[in-house]
C-alpha positions as CSV (number, residue, x, y, z in Angstrom):
1,X,20.7,-9.0,20.4
2,X,18.6,-10.0,17.3
3,X,15.3,-9.8,15.7
4,X,13.6,-11.1,18.9
5,X,14.8,-7.9,20.6
6,X,12.8,-5.7,18.2
7,X,9.5,-4.9,19.9
8,X,8.6,-1.7,18.0
9,X,9.7,0.4,15.0
10,X,11.8,2.4,17.4
11,X,13.9,-0.7,18.0
12,X,14.7,-1.3,14.3
13,X,17.7,1.0,14.4
14,X,18.7,0.4,18.0
15,X,19.1,-3.4,17.7
16,X,21.1,-3.5,14.5
17,X,23.2,-0.5,15.3
18,X,24.3,-2.3,18.5
19,X,25.1,-5.6,16.8
20,X,26.1,-4.6,13.2
21,X,26.8,-0.9,13.2
22,X,28.7,-0.7,10.0
23,X,26.3,-2.9,8.0
24,X,24.4,-1.0,5.3
25,X,20.8,-0.2,6.1
26,X,19.9,1.8,2.9
27,X,21.3,2.7,-0.4
28,X,19.5,5.7,-2.0
29,X,20.9,7.3,-5.1
30,X,24.5,8.3,-4.2
31,X,24.0,8.0,-0.4
32,X,24.9,4.9,1.7
33,X,23.5,4.8,5.2
34,X,24.8,2.3,7.8
35,X,22.7,1.1,10.7
36,X,24.8,3.2,13.1
37,X,24.1,6.2,10.9
38,X,20.4,5.5,10.7
39,X,20.2,5.1,14.5
40,X,22.1,8.3,15.2
41,X,20.4,10.4,12.6
42,X,16.9,9.1,13.6
43,X,17.7,10.1,17.2
44,X,18.7,13.6,16.1
45,X,15.6,13.8,13.9
46,X,13.4,12.7,16.8
47,X,14.9,15.4,19.1
48,X,14.3,17.9,16.3
49,X,10.7,16.9,15.9
50,X,10.2,17.0,19.7
51,X,11.6,20.6,19.7
52,X,8.9,21.3,17.0
53,X,6.2,20.2,19.4
54,X,5.7,16.5,18.4
55,X,4.7,14.3,21.3
56,X,3.2,10.9,21.9
57,X,0.2,10.1,19.7
58,X,0.7,13.1,17.4
59,X,0.4,12.5,13.6
60,X,3.4,13.5,11.4
61,X,2.4,13.7,7.7
62,X,4.8,13.0,4.9
63,X,4.1,13.7,1.2
64,X,6.6,12.8,-1.4
65,X,8.3,10.0,-3.3
66,X,10.4,7.3,-1.8
67,X,13.6,8.4,-0.1
68,X,15.9,7.1,2.7
69,X,15.0,10.3,4.6
70,X,11.4,9.1,4.9
71,X,12.4,5.9,6.6
72,X,14.8,7.8,8.8
73,X,11.9,10.1,9.8
74,X,9.7,7.0,10.3
75,X,12.1,5.7,12.9
76,X,12.4,9.1,14.5
77,X,8.6,9.4,14.8
78,X,8.5,5.9,16.4
79,X,11.1,7.0,19.0
80,X,8.7,9.7,20.1
81,X,5.8,7.2,20.2
82,X,4.1,9.4,17.6
83,X,2.5,8.2,14.3
84,X,3.8,8.5,10.8
85,X,1.1,9.3,8.2
86,X,2.4,9.1,4.6
87,X,0.2,10.7,2.0
88,X,-0.2,9.7,-1.7
89,X,1.7,12.3,-3.7
90,X,-0.3,11.4,-6.8
91,X,-3.5,12.8,-5.2
92,X,-5.1,16.1,-6.3
93,X,-4.9,19.1,-4.0
94,X,-8.3,18.8,-2.4
95,X,-7.7,15.1,-1.6
96,X,-4.4,16.0,0.1
97,X,-6.0,18.7,2.1
98,X,-8.7,16.4,3.3
99,X,-6.2,13.7,4.5
100,X,-3.7,16.0,6.2
101,X,-6.6,17.9,8.0
102,X,-8.4,14.7,8.9
103,X,-5.3,13.2,10.5
104,X,-4.8,16.4,12.5
105,X,-1.1,16.5,11.5
106,X,0.9,19.1,13.4
107,X,4.0,18.7,11.3
108,X,4.2,18.1,7.5
109,X,7.3,16.7,5.9
110,X,7.6,17.1,2.1
111,X,9.9,15.5,-0.5
112,X,11.6,17.5,-3.2
113,X,9.0,17.0,-5.9
114,X,5.9,18.0,-3.8
115,X,7.0,21.3,-2.3
116,X,5.3,23.5,-4.8
117,X,2.2,21.4,-4.8
118,X,1.9,21.8,-1.0
119,X,2.7,25.5,-1.3
120,X,-0.4,25.9,-3.5
121,X,-2.7,24.4,-0.8
122,X,-0.8,25.4,2.3
123,X,-3.3,28.0,3.5
124,X,-6.0,25.2,3.6
125,X,-3.9,22.9,5.9
126,X,-5.3,24.4,9.0
127,X,-3.8,22.2,11.6
128,X,-0.2,22.1,10.4
129,X,2.1,24.2,12.6
130,X,5.4,23.2,11.0
131,X,6.3,22.7,7.3
132,X,9.6,20.9,6.9
133,X,11.4,20.3,3.6
134,X,12.9,16.8,3.9
135,X,15.4,16.8,1.1
136,X,16.4,20.4,0.1
137,X,16.1,24.0,1.3
138,X,13.0,25.7,0.1
139,X,11.7,29.3,0.8
140,X,9.2,29.5,3.6
141,X,10.0,26.0,4.9
142,X,12.2,24.7,7.7
143,X,15.1,22.6,6.4
144,X,15.1,19.0,7.8
145,X,18.8,18.4,7.7
146,X,19.6,21.7,9.5
147,X,17.0,21.0,12.2
148,X,18.3,17.4,12.6
149,X,22.0,18.2,12.7
150,X,21.5,20.9,15.3
151,X,20.3,18.3,17.8
152,X,22.2,15.8,20.0
153,X,22.2,12.1,19.1
154,X,20.8,11.1,22.4
155,X,18.1,8.5,22.1
156,X,14.8,10.0,23.2
157,X,13.9,6.6,24.7
158,X,10.4,6.1,23.4
159,X,9.2,2.5,23.5
160,X,5.8,2.1,21.8
161,X,3.7,-0.7,23.1
162,X,2.1,-3.5,21.1
163,X,-1.2,-1.7,20.8
164,X,0.2,1.8,20.1
165,X,-0.4,3.0,16.6
166,X,2.8,3.0,14.5
167,X,1.4,4.0,11.1
168,X,-1.7,5.6,9.8
169,X,-2.4,4.8,6.1
170,X,-5.3,6.2,4.2
171,X,-7.4,4.0,2.0
172,X,-10.0,4.8,-0.6
173,X,-13.5,5.2,1.0
174,X,-16.8,3.7,0.1
175,X,-18.4,7.1,0.7
176,X,-15.9,9.0,-1.4
177,X,-13.7,10.1,1.5
178,X,-10.5,8.2,2.4
179,X,-10.3,6.5,5.8
180,X,-7.2,6.4,8.0
181,X,-6.4,2.8,8.9
182,X,-4.6,2.7,12.3
183,X,-1.9,0.1,12.2
184,X,-0.6,-1.0,15.6
185,X,3.0,-1.8,16.5
186,X,2.2,-5.5,16.9
187,X,1.2,-5.7,13.3
188,X,4.8,-5.2,12.3
189,X,6.4,-7.5,14.9
190,X,4.1,-10.4,15.9
191,X,3.7,-12.1,12.6
192,X,7.4,-11.7,11.7
193,X,8.4,-13.7,14.8
194,X,6.0,-16.5,13.8
195,X,7.3,-16.3,10.2
196,X,10.8,-17.0,11.3
197,X,9.7,-20.4,12.7
198,X,7.9,-21.2,9.4
199,X,9.3,-24.0,7.3
200,X,8.7,-21.9,4.2
201,X,12.0,-20.7,2.8
202,X,10.5,-17.8,0.9
203,X,9.3,-16.4,4.2
204,X,12.8,-16.4,5.8
205,X,15.2,-13.4,5.6
206,X,18.8,-12.9,6.6
207,X,21.1,-10.0,7.1
208,X,22.7,-10.9,3.7
209,X,19.5,-10.2,1.8
210,X,19.3,-7.2,-0.6
211,X,15.8,-5.9,-0.7
212,X,14.6,-3.5,-3.5
213,X,12.1,-1.0,-2.2
214,X,10.3,-0.1,-5.4
215,X,6.7,0.4,-4.4
216,X,5.5,3.8,-3.1
217,X,5.9,4.4,0.6
218,X,2.3,5.7,0.9
219,X,1.3,2.1,0.3
220,X,1.7,-0.7,2.8
221,X,3.5,-2.5,0.0
222,X,6.2,0.2,0.1
223,X,6.5,1.2,3.8
224,X,5.8,-2.4,5.0
225,X,8.4,-3.8,2.6
226,X,11.0,-1.3,3.7
227,X,10.2,-2.1,7.4
228,X,10.6,-5.8,6.8
229,X,14.1,-5.4,5.4
230,X,15.0,-3.2,8.4
231,X,13.5,-5.8,10.8
232,X,15.9,-8.5,9.5
233,X,18.9,-6.2,9.1
234,X,18.9,-6.5,5.3
235,X,20.3,-4.0,2.9
236,X,17.5,-1.9,1.4
237,X,18.0,-0.4,-2.0
238,X,15.4,2.4,-2.3
239,X,14.0,3.6,-5.7
240,X,12.5,7.1,-5.7
241,X,9.7,5.8,-7.8
242,X,9.2,2.7,-10.0
243,X,11.3,3.0,-13.1
244,X,11.5,-0.2,-15.2
245,X,14.8,0.7,-16.8
246,X,16.4,1.5,-13.5
247,X,15.1,-1.7,-11.9
248,X,17.2,-3.7,-14.4
249,X,20.2,-1.6,-13.5
250,X,19.6,-2.2,-9.8
251,X,19.8,-6.0,-10.3
252,X,23.2,-5.6,-11.9
253,X,24.6,-3.1,-9.5
254,X,23.4,-4.4,-6.2
255,X,22.5,-8.1,-6.6
256,X,18.9,-7.8,-5.4
257,X,17.7,-11.0,-3.7
258,X,14.1,-10.1,-2.9
259,X,11.6,-7.6,-4.2
260,X,7.8,-6.9,-4.3
261,X,6.0,-5.8,-7.5
262,X,2.5,-5.7,-8.8
263,X,2.0,-7.8,-12.0
264,X,1.5,-4.7,-14.1
265,X,5.0,-3.5,-13.1
266,X,6.5,-6.9,-13.7
267,X,5.1,-6.8,-17.3
268,X,6.6,-3.4,-17.9
269,X,10.0,-4.6,-16.7
270,X,9.9,-7.6,-19.0
271,X,9.0,-5.4,-21.9
272,X,12.2,-3.4,-21.5
273,X,15.0,-3.9,-24.1
274,X,17.8,-5.8,-22.5
275,X,15.6,-7.4,-19.9
276,X,16.8,-10.9,-21.0
277,X,20.5,-9.9,-20.8
278,X,20.5,-9.0,-17.1
279,X,22.1,-11.3,-14.5
280,X,19.3,-12.3,-12.1
281,X,21.3,-15.1,-10.5
282,X,21.2,-13.6,-7.0
283,X,17.4,-13.0,-7.1
284,X,15.8,-15.6,-4.8
285,X,12.1,-14.6,-4.7
286,X,9.9,-12.2,-6.5
287,X,6.7,-11.4,-4.5
288,X,3.7,-9.9,-6.1
289,X,0.2,-8.9,-5.2
290,X,-2.8,-6.6,-5.8
291,X,-4.0,-8.8,-8.6
292,X,-3.4,-12.4,-9.8
293,X,-0.8,-13.0,-12.4
294,X,-1.9,-13.9,-15.9
295,X,-0.6,-17.3,-16.9
296,X,1.3,-16.1,-20.0
297,X,3.0,-13.4,-17.9
298,X,4.0,-16.0,-15.3
299,X,5.5,-18.3,-17.9
300,X,7.5,-15.4,-19.3
301,X,8.6,-14.1,-15.9
302,X,9.7,-17.5,-14.7
303,X,11.7,-18.1,-17.8
304,X,13.5,-14.7,-17.5
305,X,13.9,-14.2,-13.7
306,X,14.5,-17.9,-12.9
307,X,13.5,-17.4,-9.2
308,X,10.7,-18.4,-6.8
309,X,7.4,-16.6,-7.3
310,X,5.1,-15.8,-4.3
311,X,1.6,-14.3,-4.7
312,X,0.6,-12.2,-1.7
313,X,-2.9,-11.4,-0.6
314,X,-3.7,-8.7,1.9
315,X,-4.8,-5.2,2.4
316,X,-3.9,-2.0,4.2
317,X,-6.2,-2.8,7.1
318,X,-4.3,-6.1,7.7
319,X,-0.8,-4.5,7.7
320,X,-0.2,-6.2,4.4
321,X,0.0,-9.9,3.6
322,X,-2.1,-12.4,5.3
323,X,-2.1,-15.2,2.7
324,X,0.4,-16.4,0.2
325,X,0.7,-18.8,-2.7
326,X,4.2,-20.3,-2.4
327,X,6.6,-21.1,-5.3
328,X,5.8,-24.8,-5.3
329,X,2.2,-24.0,-6.2
330,X,3.1,-21.8,-9.2
331,X,2.4,-24.1,-12.2
332,X,3.3,-22.8,-15.7
333,X,0.7,-25.3,-17.0
334,X,-2.0,-23.5,-15.0
335,X,-2.9,-26.0,-12.3
336,X,-6.0,-25.4,-10.2
337,X,-4.1,-23.8,-7.3
338,X,-2.9,-21.1,-9.7
339,X,-6.4,-19.6,-9.4
340,X,-6.1,-19.3,-5.6
341,X,-4.5,-16.7,-3.4
342,X,-2.7,-19.3,-1.3
343,X,-2.9,-20.2,2.4
344,X,-2.9,-18.2,5.6
345,X,0.5,-17.1,6.9
346,X,1.5,-18.3,10.4
347,X,-0.5,-16.5,13.1
348,X,-3.3,-15.6,10.7
349,X,-6.8,-17.1,10.6
350,X,-8.9,-16.8,7.5
351,X,-12.6,-17.8,7.3
352,X,-15.5,-17.4,4.9
353,X,-18.5,-15.7,6.7
354,X,-22.1,-15.3,5.7
355,X,-24.0,-12.0,6.3
356,X,-24.7,-13.0,9.9
357,X,-21.1,-13.8,10.7
358,X,-21.4,-17.6,10.6
359,X,-18.4,-19.6,9.2
360,X,-19.2,-21.3,5.9
361,X,-18.0,-24.8,4.9
362,X,-15.5,-25.4,2.1
363,X,-16.5,-24.2,-1.4
364,X,-19.3,-22.0,-0.1
365,X,-18.9,-18.4,-1.3
366,X,-19.1,-15.7,1.3
367,X,-17.1,-12.7,2.6
368,X,-13.4,-13.3,3.3
369,X,-12.6,-12.5,6.9
370,X,-9.3,-12.6,8.8
371,X,-8.2,-12.5,12.4
372,X,-4.6,-11.8,13.5
373,X,-2.3,-9.6,15.6
374,X,-1.7,-7.6,12.4
375,X,-5.3,-6.3,12.0
376,X,-5.8,-2.6,12.3
377,X,-7.3,-1.3,15.5
378,X,-9.9,0.7,13.5
379,X,-10.3,3.7,11.2
380,X,-9.2,7.1,12.6
381,X,-12.2,9.0,14.1
382,X,-14.7,6.7,12.3
383,X,-16.3,4.4,14.9
384,X,-19.2,3.3,12.7
385,X,-17.0,2.3,9.8
386,X,-14.6,0.6,12.2
387,X,-17.5,-1.4,13.8
388,X,-18.8,-2.5,10.4
389,X,-15.3,-3.8,9.4
390,X,-14.2,-5.3,12.7
391,X,-16.5,-7.7,14.6
392,X,-16.6,-8.1,18.3
393,X,-14.8,-11.5,17.8
394,X,-11.9,-9.6,16.1
395,X,-12.8,-10.7,12.6
396,X,-11.9,-8.2,10.0
397,X,-14.2,-8.3,7.0
398,X,-12.1,-7.7,3.8
399,X,-14.9,-6.8,1.4
400,X,-13.8,-9.6,-0.9
401,X,-16.0,-12.5,-1.7
402,X,-14.5,-16.0,-2.0
403,X,-14.3,-19.5,-0.8
404,X,-11.8,-22.0,0.7
405,X,-11.1,-25.5,-0.3
406,X,-10.6,-28.5,2.0
407,X,-6.8,-27.8,2.1
408,X,-7.2,-24.3,3.3
409,X,-6.5,-22.6,0.0
410,X,-8.3,-19.3,-0.5
411,X,-10.0,-18.4,-3.8
412,X,-11.1,-14.8,-4.4
413,X,-14.2,-14.8,-6.5
414,X,-15.6,-11.3,-6.5
415,X,-15.9,-8.2,-4.3
416,X,-18.6,-7.5,-1.7
417,X,-17.7,-3.8,-2.0
418,X,-17.5,-2.0,-5.3
419,X,-13.8,-1.3,-5.1
420,X,-11.7,-1.4,-8.3
421,X,-8.0,-2.3,-8.2
422,X,-6.1,-0.9,-11.1
423,X,-2.3,-1.3,-11.3
424,X,-2.3,-2.1,-7.6
425,X,-4.2,1.1,-6.6
426,X,-7.5,0.9,-4.8
427,X,-10.2,3.0,-6.3
428,X,-13.8,3.3,-5.0
429,X,-16.6,4.3,-7.5
430,X,-18.0,6.8,-5.0
431,X,-14.8,8.9,-5.2
432,X,-14.9,9.0,-9.0
433,X,-18.7,9.5,-9.2
434,X,-18.4,12.4,-6.9
435,X,-15.8,14.0,-9.1
436,X,-17.9,13.6,-12.2
437,X,-21.3,14.6,-10.8
438,X,-20.4,18.3,-10.9
439,X,-20.1,18.4,-14.6
440,X,-23.0,20.6,-15.9
441,X,-24.1,18.0,-18.5
442,X,-24.2,15.0,-16.2
443,X,-27.5,13.9,-14.8
444,X,-26.4,10.6,-13.4
445,X,-23.3,8.5,-13.3
446,X,-22.1,5.0,-12.2
447,X,-18.5,3.9,-12.2
448,X,-17.4,0.3,-12.6
449,X,-14.2,-1.8,-13.1
450,X,-13.8,-3.6,-16.4
451,X,-11.1,-6.1,-17.4
452,X,-7.8,-4.6,-18.6
453,X,-4.9,-6.7,-19.8
454,X,-2.2,-4.3,-18.6
455,X,-3.6,-2.9,-15.3
456,X,-5.9,-5.8,-14.2
457,X,-8.9,-3.5,-14.1
458,X,-9.7,-0.2,-15.7
459,X,-12.1,2.5,-14.5
460,X,-15.2,3.0,-16.7
461,X,-17.9,5.7,-16.2
462,X,-21.4,5.1,-17.3
463,X,-23.0,8.5,-17.8
464,X,-26.6,9.7,-18.2
465,X,-26.6,13.2,-19.8
466,X,-29.1,15.9,-18.9
467,X,-31.8,16.4,-21.4
468,X,-30.8,18.6,-24.3
469,X,-27.1,18.7,-23.2
470,X,-24.0,17.0,-24.6
471,X,-20.5,16.2,-23.5
472,X,-17.6,14.1,-24.9
473,X,-15.7,11.4,-22.9
474,X,-12.6,13.6,-23.0
475,X,-14.6,16.4,-21.3
476,X,-15.9,14.1,-18.6
477,X,-12.4,12.7,-17.9
478,X,-10.8,16.2,-17.8
479,X,-13.5,17.4,-15.4
480,X,-12.7,14.5,-13.0
481,X,-8.9,15.0,-13.3
482,X,-9.2,18.5,-11.8
483,X,-10.7,17.0,-8.6
484,X,-9.1,13.6,-8.1
485,X,-5.8,11.8,-8.8
486,X,-5.2,10.9,-12.5
487,X,-5.1,7.1,-11.8
488,X,-8.6,7.3,-10.4
489,X,-10.1,9.0,-13.5
490,X,-12.1,7.0,-16.0
491,X,-10.1,5.5,-18.8
492,X,-13.3,5.3,-20.8
493,X,-16.9,6.8,-20.7
494,X,-20.1,5.2,-22.1
495,X,-23.2,7.3,-22.4
496,X,-26.4,5.4,-21.6
497,X,-30.1,6.4,-21.3
498,X,-30.6,5.4,-17.7
499,X,-28.8,3.6,-14.9
500,X,-30.4,0.3,-13.6
501,X,-31.6,0.7,-10.0
502,X,-33.3,-1.5,-7.4
503,X,-36.7,-0.4,-5.8
504,X,-34.8,1.5,-3.1
505,X,-32.9,3.5,-5.7
506,X,-29.5,1.7,-5.3
507,X,-27.5,1.5,-8.6
508,X,-27.1,-2.1,-9.8
509,X,-23.5,-2.0,-10.7
510,X,-23.4,-5.8,-11.1
511,X,-25.8,-5.4,-14.1
512,X,-23.5,-2.8,-15.6
513,X,-20.4,-4.9,-15.1
514,X,-21.8,-8.2,-16.3
515,X,-21.3,-7.8,-20.1
516,X,-17.7,-6.9,-19.6
517,X,-16.9,-9.9,-17.4
518,X,-18.9,-12.5,-19.3
519,X,-17.1,-15.8,-19.8
520,X,-14.5,-15.2,-17.1
521,X,-14.1,-17.5,-14.1
522,X,-13.4,-14.5,-11.8
523,X,-15.5,-11.4,-11.6
524,X,-12.4,-9.3,-10.6
525,X,-8.8,-9.2,-11.7
């Protein structure tokens, strides 16, 4: 048995427990879990969840930081042919309530740090029937380990099909409401099989790899990365949350061979005292995404880490990476391909489409579209939004504007949508504007992304005040912070007399953005 026997997330533990039972699946803090342990415990957890009423197609929500118990529960949910729905623990209470209720989750699992936060909104989670504390006993909650350990280790036998939904991840919404992207089983298996046949060494894994899971599990970059390591039988070292000082320690203690980071996180690690004294000799590849890497940062990172660098381009709706710039194209002198996002992965088609869906020739700017087995099946309970993103020909429109050259390299030029990406987090202006509008002094507001050397882009609010009223930037930001996650709040506020609008009343954000991006080859970071 090997990777080819893995047909769903339910098989991740079955296959490796049968062939390499004593091999380490996860290291988390002081706990080491073998593949045999992970298989047995996920069976018990699945039986416990079934006893709690979870059945095929049900959504199980998780809110909390990274933990090995989350991935154990993920495998358990798959063995019931149910759907794991991780929720961003950084969100404000009203945002969490919306997502959990929208998903219709019957069961909510919580990590240690989020128990009190969930307690404060528990009465509003109208569909949740069972609240389970994943890591520690907590008053008024069922205890995960007690429930799990009371059940037999018999495999419940679920076998999700290729089109069955494995994961439901929520993305920021253009209308101010997040959307649940439904990611099918095939999105986690089909491209990996093709990747194994690829000549690209960076895209190959072995069971001797040590993978650092440092990005949050509510992102595809966290859960997807963890699943990739499990798929190949690698050892996964899980960080509860990204901590630059501990990242350095993990290199020394565990001999990490592969990890994924956003460029902002990479820069923070390199700024740590002692970063240049760490032994990185076992590190083979550092994969990064969410924003291009500044050339100066690349030079510094290559000098320190001395490994291969791979830029990844993808999105939640594509189950992660669809395009990569390989190590051989990373030029410290800033060659032309350093401005590109790379080429399509095996099994992925990428095209540039005009507004009518026609494929454009090389160097013509249009909307980037992709077609592969990894595309989402749609947005949960949002048929219109699904139809506007997925065409009848199975093209998924990314919302990014760009072009391709004659060799198939993709260049991201701008965004068709107004999304801002700051430190790897997707932020839609509509969410932030909605949070600001309620301030009594605000007559009108527009939110834009402006260049930021550390985070790629920063959120800026352009505010029109009501006649005769006043407010400070700090007051506007504080008002927003009560309603949305801190990372979505404006970092700066400018007060202007009026917002530019077209004849139909639509805000002309491009006009607001233009002065801040003047002189740059890209209109996004």
